[in-house]
N, C-alpha and C positions, 0 to 999 in steps of 0.2 A: 818652818812654824809660822803658823797662820796668825795673820793681824787685821785689825779692824779698818786703819787707815795708814794712808801713806801719805808722807811729806817729802818732798823734793826740795833739799836744801842743799844741791849743787851749785856749785859758785858763788857761793854766800858767804862774806868771811863775819868773824867773830864781833858783835854776839848776836848776828842775824840767824843763824841756825838755834840757838838757844832762844831768842825770843817767838820763831815758828814754833818750835814744840811746844813751848808753853800754852802758847795760843792752839794748837791743836789738841794737846790733851785735855785743855777744858770743853773740848766740844767732844768728848770719848765722857763715856760712864765709868764706874767705878769695876775694875779689872779687863777694862778690854786694852788691846794693846796695837800702841802707834810704831810705824815703821818707818826709821827717818833716813836716809840718803844723804850726804853730805862728801864735800870732798876738800875742805879745811882741814887739816891735819891736827889744829886744835881741838876740833869739836871732841876729839876720843877724852880728852881729860877735861872739857865744861861737859862734856855729858855724864862721866863719871861725878862728880863734881853736881852737877846737876838733880840727878837722880836721889844723892846722899842727903843733900840740901834740902827736897822737894818730898821724901817718901816712898815715888813714886820709883819701881823697880826696873833696875837695868838687867833684862833678861839676857840681852848679848849684843857684842860686836865684833865684826869682820872686815877686813880690808882685802879690797881686789882692785888693783892697777889703780893705787890712789883714791880709789872710790871707800868711803867707809858706810855702812851700815848699821845701825841698831836697831832693838826691837826692848819698846819700853813698854811697861804694863804698866797703869795708871792707879794710883792707892786708891 
């Protein structure tokens, strides 16, 4: 899937991936897609909760070699 911006949140612990995601989403316009790459296992639950709380759409999340990739569309 195509994305408009990529955020590298590798080697950051909670809550930094969420805080950086929020900041990156603020720089996008409605409908644009942010790709987030993280290594914190807690990011899986955190991104799901963040999407639910903020109304942004978590389009997908995958895991490969303990790296988590999320695609989130700004509301």
